[in-house]
SEKE-555704 format. One record per residue (C-alpha): residue in one letter; z, y, x. Coordinates in steps of 0.5 Angstrom, whole numbers, padded with zeros to 4 digits, always signed. Layout:
residues N
AZYX...
//
This chain:
residues 550
M+0008+0055+0038M+0002+0055+0034S+0002+0060+0028L-0004+0061+0022R-0008+0067+0021P-0012+0065+0014R-0019+0066+0014I-0023+0066+0008P-0029+0061+0008G-0035+0065+0009E-0043+0063+0008V-0045+0058+0013P-0049+0062+0019V-0056+0063+0018R-0058+0060+0025T-0054+0054+0023V-0058+0053+0017E-0064+0054+0020V-0064+0049+0025A-0061+0044+0020R-0066+0045+0015R-0071+0043+0021A-0068+0038+0023F-0066+0035+0016P-0071+0037+0012G-0069+0032+0006G-0062+0034+0007C-0056+0029+0010L-0049+0028+0008G-0046+0034+0011M-0050+0039+0008R-0051+0036+0001I-0043+0036+0001R-0043+0043+0003D-0048+0046-0001A-0045+0042-0007L-0037+0042-0006G-0037+0049-0002P-0032+0050+0004V-0027+0045+0000F-0021+0046+0004R-0018+0053+0005D-0014+0055+0010E-0009+0058+0005D-0008+0052+0002F-0004+0049+0009A+0000+0056+0010D+0007+0053+0009L+0005+0048+0015F+0005+0053+0020P+0010+0058+0023R+0009+0066+0022R+0009+0067+0029G+0006+0064+0035Q-0001+0063+0038P-0007+0062+0033A-0008+0055+0031W-0015+0052+0030P-0017+0054+0022P-0013+0048+0018G-0019+0048+0013Q-0024+0046+0019L-0019+0041+0021A-0018+0037+0015M-0026+0037+0014V-0027+0034+0021S-0021+0029+0019V-0025+0027+0013L-0032+0027+0017Q-0028+0023+0022F-0026+0017+0017I-0033+0016+0014E-0036+0013+0021G-0029+0011+0023L-0029+0015+0030S-0023+0016+0034D-0020+0023+0036R-0024+0024+0042Q-0031+0022+0039A-0030+0026+0032V-0028+0033+0037T-0035+0031+0041A-0039+0030+0034V-0036+0038+0032R-0040+0040+0039D-0046+0036+0039R-0048+0034+0031I-0052+0040+0027A-0050+0037+0021W-0042+0037+0022K-0043+0045+0024Y-0047+0046+0018A-0041+0043+0014L-0036+0046+0018G-0040+0053+0017L-0040+0054+0025E-0045+0057+0029L-0049+0052+0034D-0046+0054+0040D-0039+0054+0038P-0035+0049+0043G-0030+0046+0038F-0023+0044+0040D-0019+0039+0044F-0018+0032+0041S-0010+0033+0041V-0011+0038+0036L-0013+0033+0031S-0007+0029+0032E-0002+0035+0031F-0005+0037+0025R-0004+0030+0022T+0003+0031+0024R+0004+0038+0021L+0002+0034+0014I+0007+0028+0015E+0013+0033+0017G+0011+0038+0012S+0011+0032+0007A+0004+0034+0005E+0000+0027+0007R-0004+0027+0000R-0006+0035+0001V-0013+0033+0004F-0014+0028-0001T-0012+0032-0007Q-0016+0038-0005V-0022+0033-0005L-0021+0031-0012D-0020+0039-0014A-0027+0040-0011C-0030+0035-0015R-0027+0037-0021E-0030+0044-0020A-0036+0042-0019G-0036+0038-0025L-0036+0031-0022L-0029+0029-0024G-0025+0030-0030R-0020+0027-0035G-0021+0021-0039G-0026+0014-0038P-0024+0008-0035V-0021+0007-0028R-0019+0000-0024T-0015-0001-0019D-0014-0007-0014S-0010-0007-0007T-0011-0010+0000H-0007-0012+0006V-0007-0008+0012L-0005-0010+0019A+0000-0006+0022A-0002-0004+0029V+0003-0009+0032R+0003-0016+0035T+0006-0022+0030L+0013-0024+0033N+0017-0030+0032R+0024-0029+0032L+0025-0030+0040E+0020-0025+0041L+0023-0020+0036I+0030-0020+0040G+0027-0020+0046E+0022-0014+0045T+0028-0010+0041V+0032-0010+0047R+0027-0008+0052A+0024-0003+0047A+0031+0000+0047L+0032+0000+0054N+0025+0003+0055A+0027+0009+0051L+0034+0010+0054A+0030+0009+0061V+0026+0015+0059V+0032+0020+0056A+0038+0018+0060P+0036+0014+0066D+0042+0016+0071W+0047+0014+0065L+0043+0007+0064A+0042+0005+0071S+0050+0007+0072W+0052+0000+0068M+0046-0004+0067P+0046-0011+0070K+0041-0012+0076E+0037-0018+0072W+0035-0014+0066P+0029-0011+0070D+0026-0017+0071R+0028-0020+0064Y+0025-0014+0060G+0021-0011+0065H+0015-0014+0062R+0012-0016+0055V+0016-0022+0052E+0011-0027+0050N+0012-0034+0047Y+0009-0037+0052R+0013-0035+0057L+0019-0037+0054P+0023-0043+0055Q+0020-0049+0051Q+0026-0054+0050K+0030-0053+0044T+0037-0053+0049D+0033-0048+0054R+0031-0043+0048D+0038-0044+0045A+0040-0041+0051Y+0035-0035+0051V+0038-0033+0044R+0045-0033+0047T+0043-0029+0053V+0038-0024+0049G+0044-0023+0044A+0049-0022+0049D+0045-0017+0052G+0043-0013+0046A+0050-0013+0044M+0052-0010+0051V+0047-0004+0050L+0050-0003+0043A+0057-0003+0046A+0055+0002+0051V+0051+0007+0047E+0057+0007+0042A+0063+0008+0048E+0067+0014+0048H+0064+0016+0055A+0057+0015+0052P+0053+0022+0050D+0054+0022+0042W+0046+0022+0041L+0044+0016+0045A+0046+0012+0038Q+0041+0017+0034I+0035+0014+0038E+0031+0011+0034A+0030+0005+0038V+0037+0004+0039Q+0038+0004+0031V+0033-0001+0030L+0036-0005+0036R+0043-0005+0031A+0039-0007+0025V+0035-0013+0028W+0042-0015+0031Q+0045-0015+0024Q+0040-0019+0021Q+0039-0024+0026F+0046-0025+0028D+0053-0026+0025T+0059-0023+0028S+0064-0024+0022D+0068-0029+0026G+0068-0024+0032N+0063-0028+0036L+0055-0027+0036R+0052-0033+0032W+0045-0034+0031R+0043-0034+0024D+0040-0040+0020V+0033-0038+0017K+0036-0039+0010E+0041-0034+0012L+0036-0028+0014P+0035-0023+0009P+0029-0023+0004S+0022-0021+0007K+0022-0014+0004E+0028-0012+0008R+0027-0016+0015I+0024-0012+0021T+0018-0015+0024S+0017-0011+0030P+0021-0006+0034Y+0015-0002+0034D+0014-0001+0027A+0020-0002+0023E+0017+0000+0016C+0012-0006+0016R+0013-0012+0013Y+0011-0020+0013A+0008-0022+0006V+0004-0028+0004K-0001-0027-0002R-0004-0034-0004S-0008-0036+0003T-0007-0029+0006S-0001-0028+0011W+0000-0022+0014T+0005-0017+0017G+0004-0010+0016Y+0003-0006+0009K-0001-0006+0003G-0006-0001+0000H-0008+0000-0007L-0014+0004-0009T-0015+0007-0016E-0023+0009-0018Y-0026+0012-0024C-0031+0007-0026G-0035+0010-0032P-0043+0011-0032D-0043+0018-0033R-0040+0020-0026P-0040+0018-0019H-0034+0013-0018V-0029+0017-0014I-0023+0014-0012T-0018+0018-0016D-0011+0015-0013V-0009+0012-0007E-0002+0009-0006T+0001+0005+0000T+0007+0000+0001D+0010-0004+0005A+0007-0011+0005A+0013-0015+0001C+0013-0010-0004S+0011-0012-0011D+0005-0009-0015Q+0008-0009-0021G+0010-0002-0022T+0005+0001-0019A+0001+0003-0025G+0006+0007-0028R+0006+0011-0021V-0001+0012-0021H-0001+0014-0028D+0004+0019-0026R+0000+0022-0021L-0006+0022-0025D-0003+0026-0031G+0000+0031-0026Q-0007+0032-0023D-0010+0032-0030L-0014+0026-0029L-0011+0021-0034P-0015+0015-0036T-0016+0012-0043E-0016+0005-0040H-0014+0003-0034L-0017-0005-0031V-0012-0008-0027D-0011-0016-0025T-0005-0020-0027G-0001-0017-0021Y+0000-0011-0024M+0001-0013-0031S+0008-0014-0035A+0010-0013-0042E+0014-0007-0040A+0008-0004-0036L+0004-0005-0042L+0008-0001-0047S+0010+0004-0042A+0003+0006-0040A+0002+0007-0048R+0008+0010-0049D+0009+0015-0044H+0001+0017-0042G-0003+0014-0048V-0007+0009-0043R-0009+0003-0045L-0007-0002-0039T-0012-0008-0039G-0011-0014-0035P-0009-0022-0035M-0002-0022-0037P+0002-0027-0033A+0001-0034-0035D+0007-0038-0039N+0009-0043-0033S+0013-0047-0037W+0011-0055-0038Q+0011-0054-0045A+0005-0049-0044K+0002-0052-0038S+0001-0059-0042G-0003-0056-0048E+0001-0061-0053G+0008-0058-0052F+0012-0053-0056D+0012-0046-0052V+0015-0040-0054S+0009-0038-0058A+0010-0044-0063F+0017-0041-0065V+0018-0036-0071I+0023-0030-0069D+0027-0027-0074W+0029-0020-0070Q+0033-0018-0076A+0037-0024-0077R+0037-0026-0069T+0035-0033-0070A+0029-0037-0069T+0026-0043-0072C+0023-0049-0069P+0016-0052-0071Q+0020-0057-0074G+0024-0052-0078A+0031-0052-0074V+0034-0045-0074S+0037-0043-0068T+0045-0042-0068Q+0046-0038-0062W+0043-0031-0060H+0046-0028-0053E+0043-0022-0050Q+0044-0022-0042L+0040-0020-0036D+0036-0025-0032H+0036-0025-0024R+0032-0019-0023G+0036-0015-0028H+0031-0015-0033E+0034-0015-0041V+0033-0022-0043I+0035-0026-0050R+0038-0033-0049I+0036-0037-0056R+0039-0044-0057F+0038-0049-0062P+0044-0054-0065G+0045-0060-0061K+0044-0065-0067S+0038-0062-0070C+0035-0063-0063R+0037-0070-0061T+0034-0073-0068C+0028-0069-0067P+0022-0074-0068V+0018-0070-0063R+0023-0068-0058E+0019-0070-0052K+0014-0064-0054C+0020-0059-0054T+0025-0061-0048H+0026-0066-0042H+0033-0066-0042P+0036-0072-0044N+0042-0069-0048E+0042-0061-0048P+0038-0058-0054R+0033-0053-0054A+0034-0046-0051L+0029-0040-0051D+0029-0034-0046V+0025-0028-0049R+0025-0021-0048P+0027-0016-0053Q+0023-0015-0059A+0018-0010-0057Q+0016-0013-0050H+0016-0020-0053E+0011-0018-0059A+0006-0014-0054L+0006-0021-0049Q+0004-0025-0054Q-0001-0020-0057A-0004-0019-0050R-0004-0026-0048H-0008-0028-0055D-0013-0022-0054Q-0015-0024-0047T-0018-0030-0050T-0023-0026-0054P-0030-0025-0052E-0029-0017-0053W-0023-0017-0049K-0027-0021-0043E-0033-0016-0044R-0028-0010-0043F-0025-0013-0037S-0032-0015-0034L-0032-0007-0032R-0026-0008-0026A-0030-0013-0022G-0034-0007-0018V-0027-0005-0015E-0028-0011-0010G-0034-0007-0007T-0030-0001-0006I-0025-0005-0002S-0031-0008+0002Q-0034-0001+0003A-0027+0002+0006V-0026-0005+0010R-0033-0004+0013G-0033+0003+0014P-0026+0007+0015D-0023+0000+0017L-0018+0000+0012R-0015-0006+0014H-0013-0004+0020A-0007+0001+0021R-0009+0006+0027Y-0002+0009+0026R+0005+0006+0026G+0010+0008+0020L+0009+0008+0013A+0008+0016+0012K+0002+0015+0018V-0001+0009+0015S-0001+0012+0008L-0005+0018+0011Q-0009+0014+0014Q-0011+0010+0007L-0012+0018+0004L-0016+0020+0009T-0020+0014+0008A-0021+0015+0001A-0023+0022+0002A-0028+0020+0006I-0031+0015+0001N-0031+0020-0004F-0035+0024+0001A-0040+0018+0002R-0040+0016-0006I-0041+0024-0008D-0047+0024-0003A-0050+0018-0006W-0050+0020-0013L-0053+0027-0011S-0058+0024-0007G-0060+0019-0014I-0058+0013-0010P-0056+0008-0015L-0050+0003-0014A-0051-0003-0011T-0052-0010-0014T-0048-0016-0012R-0051-0019-0006T-0054-0026-0007S-0056-0031-0002P-0063-0033-0001L-0061-0040-0004L-0058-0038-0010S-0064-0033-0011L-0069-0039-0011L-0064-0043-0016N-0064-0037-0021E-0072-0036-0020A-0072-0043-0022
//
């Protein structure tokens, strides 16, 4: 067991300073960060993650710095520890003597585990922001921008047959480690051959009848495992093993046992992707499709300051499963930024984050102007350009009526919930007026029914219509153009720390990876700011450059 003996960060050793200044007369990232921000991380900030008794642990403040420096270059734990031993700039940033031997690579993994188990995944990232604020490089107000990108889980993408086979295999391997004698006492002799190797589609039967038989076999095997761990003579703790719990959840999703028999579910009967387990080795990753991109894993949201007066520091990071909608993210970002006294005056986002409710709550709860393209009206009337969409109707909220372009007044007004649980008002016009309307074809395609409108409550409806109008103006487009630079942040995170590939498994670990990635990018951007390196312009191909010159 490791305990913490907090140390007060001191000055960089004299000999380390002398050698570093000779080796880097113009300075380097590690030196400039140390000189501008100081030690950044202090041991006492991590004291609650360590027991009071035990062998002294390596100073967590230094481990936090190593973790961030590690992600700047995308180094593995072994490579990072080697860098601590043989890089002068790292010793300068860490305040170490030149002959300091460093530590074993496993200490970094243990440090990350402490952060996760202590629900302190954000602590390293937050302390970087605190250091930036103390140095005058970050503050409240100004504009920020947010975008998301996909993150591939550290697992294979499996089809349904591979999934059930690998799930049984994962459970058996876990049981073979913790209860080998118990498993061997009842396991059928053919199982080692069936589940001893990785389940891959090219090894599975190719004919439909054979594949159906494979499903029945694996389904029965999985059910046998679950029955065995839940039997009276089995140790109670076996059912609590994670791999067994995943097996139980996958069998509930993939098979139907309502009639006492195990039946392979049809695709239409499966749970939605936001609930469906896609791998037994990472039960929290999900399958998602966004436009032309499909992936299994997670989604990372990055929010950065984008004003001209300070470095473009990433101020917030959120990691969700891949199937989670972007809507609602802006509110959570504002809550966290408010807690750190970093609320912006304007938040630039894309359509996925926008809704009338988000627009109103940002202004009401935090005084933030949420700016982004509102989701388009997908009704055929709006798409045709000639039909009467909802904006063509005059709504009298006090009288609870709506008037159509031809002057007909609605006769029904019902407040209800839509299929997503949102408040909606259902407005219906009189059948007699609609049937004899001379412009009926521009209003409804239904042969007999009158026109009906579904609108949000007054505040949301008016905010939606106003926002759709505003985004057509030159002033709005000029303001929103500032958001374009967020693509460069995503690119930097992908090319350097490899943001789109999860190093670890599980939402908490992937979230920690994203936060360390953001902290690393912040170090790089602060270094560029201190060095006077301007922001790069959008890359242009030689062919386009030639055309522009012409």
